[in-house]
C-alpha positions in Angstrom: 81.3 116.3 123.1 80.0 117.8 119.9 81.9 117.4 116.6 81.4 119.8 113.7 83.0 118.9 110.3 82.9 121.7 107.7 83.8 120.2 104.4 84.9 122.6 101.6 85.1 120.6 98.4 88.2 121.3 96.3 90.4 123.7 98.3 94.2 123.1 98.4 97.3 124.9 99.5 98.7 126.6 96.5 101.5 129.1 95.6 101.6 132.6 96.9 100.6 133.9 93.5 97.9 136.6 93.4 97.3 136.1 89.7 95.9 132.5 90.1 95.4 131.8 93.9 92.5 133.5 95.6 94.0 132.5 99.0 96.9 134.9 98.2 94.7 138.0 98.1 91.5 137.3 100.1 90.7 139.3 103.2 90.1 136.6 105.7 91.3 137.6 109.1 89.5 134.8 111.0 91.0 132.1 108.7 94.4 133.7 109.0 94.1 133.7 112.8 93.3 129.9 112.7 96.7 129.5 110.9 98.7 131.6 113.4 98.3 134.8 111.4 99.3 133.2 108.1 97.5 132.8 104.8 96.5 129.3 103.7 99.3 128.6 101.2 101.7 125.9 100.2 104.5 127.3 102.3 102.4 127.6 105.4 103.6 124.9 107.9 101.8 123.0 110.5 101.0 125.8 113.0 99.3 126.0 116.4 97.4 129.2 117.3 95.5 130.2 120.3 92.4 128.1 119.4 93.4 125.9 116.5 96.0 123.7 114.8 96.5 124.2 111.1 97.7 121.0 109.3 98.7 120.6 105.7 97.2 117.3 104.8 98.0 114.6 102.3 95.2 113.9 99.8 97.3 111.6 97.6 97.7 108.8 100.2 100.4 107.0 98.2 98.5 107.0 94.9 99.8 109.0 92.0 97.6 111.3 90.0 95.1 114.0 90.7 93.0 113.3 93.8 89.2 113.1 93.1 86.1 113.7 95.1 84.6 110.2 95.4 87.7 108.6 96.8 88.7 111.6 98.9 85.3 112.0 100.5 85.0 108.2 101.1 88.4 108.2 102.8 87.4 111.1 105.1 84.2 109.3 106.1 85.7 105.8 106.6 89.3 106.2 107.7 90.2 103.7 104.9 92.7 104.6 102.2 90.1 104.3 99.5 92.4 105.3 96.6 94.9 102.6 97.6 92.1 100.0 97.8 90.9 100.9 94.3 94.4 101.5 92.9 93.3 104.9 91.6 91.7 108.3 92.5 88.1 108.2 91.3 85.3 110.7 91.0 83.3 112.8 91.1 80.6 110.3 92.2 81.3 107.0 93.8 81.3 103.8 91.7 80.1 100.5 93.0 83.3 99.5 94.8 83.3 102.9 96.7 79.6 102.5 97.5 80.3 99.0 98.9 83.1 100.5 101.1 80.7 103.2 102.4 77.9 100.7 103.0 80.2 98.4 105.0 81.0 101.1 107.6 81.3 104.9 107.7 81.3 107.7 110.2 77.6 108.3 110.1 76.8 104.6 110.4 79.2 104.1 113.3 77.4 106.9 115.3 73.9 105.7 114.5 74.9 102.1 115.5 76.0 103.4 118.9 72.9 105.5 119.5 74.6 108.8 118.7 72.9 111.6 116.8 74.4 112.6 113.4 73.2 115.0 110.8 74.2 116.2 107.4 72.9 119.8 107.7 72.7 120.6 104.0 69.1 121.1 102.6 68.2 119.7 99.2 65.3 121.0 97.0 62.6 118.7 95.6 64.2 118.4 92.2 67.3 116.8 93.8 65.2 114.0 95.3 63.2 113.5 92.1 66.3 112.9 90.0 67.8 110.8 92.8 64.8 108.6 93.1 64.5 108.2 89.3 68.1 107.1 89.1 69.1 110.2 87.0 71.5 111.4 89.7 74.1 109.6 91.8 74.6 110.7 95.4 78.1 112.0 96.3 80.1 109.9 98.7 79.0 112.1 101.6 75.4 111.8 100.7 75.7 108.1 100.1 77.4 107.6 103.5 74.5 109.4 105.2 71.8 107.5 103.3 73.2 104.0 104.0 73.4 105.0 107.7 69.7 105.9 107.7 70.6 109.6 108.3 67.9 111.5 106.2 68.9 114.1 103.7 67.2 117.4 104.7 64.6 119.1 102.6 63.4 122.6 102.0 61.1 122.2 105.0 64.1 121.7 107.2 65.7 124.8 105.8 62.5 126.9 106.4 62.5 125.6 110.0 66.1 126.7 110.6 67.5 123.1 110.8 69.7 123.3 107.8 72.4 125.6 106.2 72.6 126.4 102.5 75.8 125.6 100.7 76.2 129.3 100.0 75.9 129.9 103.8 73.4 132.8 103.5 70.6 131.1 101.6 70.6 133.6 98.8 70.8 130.8 96.3 67.4 129.5 97.5 65.8 132.9 96.8 67.7 133.9 93.7 68.1 130.6 91.8 65.6 128.1 93.2 62.7 130.5 93.4 61.9 130.3 97.1 61.4 134.0 97.5 60.3 133.7 101.1 63.1 131.4 102.2 65.3 132.5 105.2 68.3 134.6 104.3 71.1 134.9 106.9 74.1 137.1 107.3 77.3 135.0 107.2 77.8 135.6 110.9 74.2 134.5 111.7 74.8 131.4 109.6 77.9 130.6 111.6 76.0 131.0 114.9 73.2 128.7 113.5 75.8 126.0 112.8 76.9 126.2 116.4 73.3 126.0 117.6 72.5 123.0 115.4 75.7 121.3 116.6 74.5 121.3 120.1 71.6 119.1 119.1 73.9 116.4 117.6 77.0 114.4 118.4 78.2 114.9 114.8 77.2 117.8 112.6 78.5 117.6 109.0 78.3 120.5 106.6 79.4 120.2 103.0 79.6 122.7 100.2 80.3 122.0 96.5 80.5 125.7 95.6 84.3 125.9 96.3 84.9 123.1 93.8 82.7 124.7 91.3 84.5 128.0 91.6 87.8 126.1 91.1 86.6 124.5 87.9 84.9 127.6 86.4 85.8 130.7 88.4 85.7 133.6 88.2 88.6 134.6 90.4 86.6 137.4 92.1 83.8 135.1 93.1 86.2 132.6 94.6 87.7 135.5 96.7 84.2 136.7 97.7 83.0 133.2 98.7 86.0 132.6 101.0 85.6 136.0 102.5 82.0 135.1 103.2 83.2 131.9 104.9 85.6 133.9 107.0 82.6 135.8 108.4 80.7 132.5 109.0 83.6 131.2 111.0 83.7 134.5 113.0 80.1 134.0 113.9 80.6 130.4 114.8 83.7 131.0 117.0 81.9 133.9 118.7 79.4 131.6 120.3 81.5 128.4 120.5 83.3 127.4 123.7 86.3 125.3 123.0 85.3 122.8 125.7 82.1 122.0 123.8 83.9 119.8 121.3 85.8 120.0 118.1 85.4 122.0 114.8 87.2 120.4 111.9 87.6 122.1 108.5 89.0 120.0 105.7 88.8 119.2 102.0 89.1 116.3 99.6 91.5 117.7 97.0 92.9 120.9 95.7 91.3 123.0 92.9 90.1 126.5 93.8 93.7 127.7 94.6 94.7 127.3 90.9 92.3 129.5 89.0 92.4 129.1 85.3 93.2 125.3 85.4 89.9 123.4 85.5 91.5 120.2 86.7 92.0 119.3 90.3 95.4 120.1 91.7 97.9 117.8 93.4 98.4 120.1 96.3 98.0 119.2 99.9 94.7 120.3 101.5 94.2 122.3 104.7 92.8 120.7 107.9 92.0 123.0 110.8 91.2 121.6 114.2 89.6 123.9 116.8 88.7 122.9 120.4 90.1 122.0 123.8 91.0 118.5 122.7 92.6 119.5 119.4 96.1 118.3 120.5 94.9 114.7 120.9 93.1 114.9 117.5 96.1 116.4 115.8 98.8 114.1 117.2 100.3 112.1 114.3 97.7 113.5 111.9 99.0 113.7 108.3 96.4 112.5 105.7 92.7 112.3 105.1 92.8 108.7 106.4 93.3 110.2 109.9 90.0 112.0 110.2 87.5 109.3 111.0 89.6 107.4 113.6 90.2 110.6 115.5 86.6 111.7 115.4 85.6 108.3 116.8 88.3 108.5 119.5 87.0 112.0 120.5 83.5 110.5 120.8 84.7 107.5 122.8 83.7 105.2 119.9 87.2 104.0 118.8 87.5 100.2 118.6 
């Protein structure tokens, strides 16, 4: 059993409004197929398709206000209602109480404790580690969960060796913005296939991108559309080589944002969760909020208490 979690920061289920919501206009046939031929919108109900179950997911978890990254990500990785424990949504980076929750137990830590292999397959450039080690940068909840579990954050060497996936999927950011002119560049389909190949090396493979959230805060609209159309091709490549009996692919988010272009704040919309795989029905049974992810992953891996 191999589990892939694809975390898209800041995507919610918004109105069918082509003036503000990229999901209302983007050409994403693979994503639509995963929702039974429907767009990922507020009115899209829980839907089962041939390979997937699409689930509108509660990111509020009983706490009023706009959901935030630190508490949402920590909830995804612990199965605890972190906003309720804090009494608020908090972010973007985890504060000491959230870090204490992640240090006590999290999905990465649970797998490592039981001798399973887990990887956060995002690569980070040297500048990231320099600022992190100098205390000039706080890790995100996802990064912190991996670090306290002893799961190393991957480097540019890992990216060159084909063991990591860039947050833009193709790696063009490494060549165009970071100056690694000889770094690998993939087509979106090839990136998707590489995710599947890496997943076969681990029990849990976690991919995270912040670009969706950045496009929600700053736009532009056209870039948001283009990014999700690129992700659609990534998923087409992954699904082409993935057998549903190999395990589960889970796509989810921590809060809404990108679906309301022009409003730089997070939205209060539900977020999409998509579950792909032969055992998706067991995973999806009773699933309604971000709290439900970690317990069901552990159950799928026979690690539930």
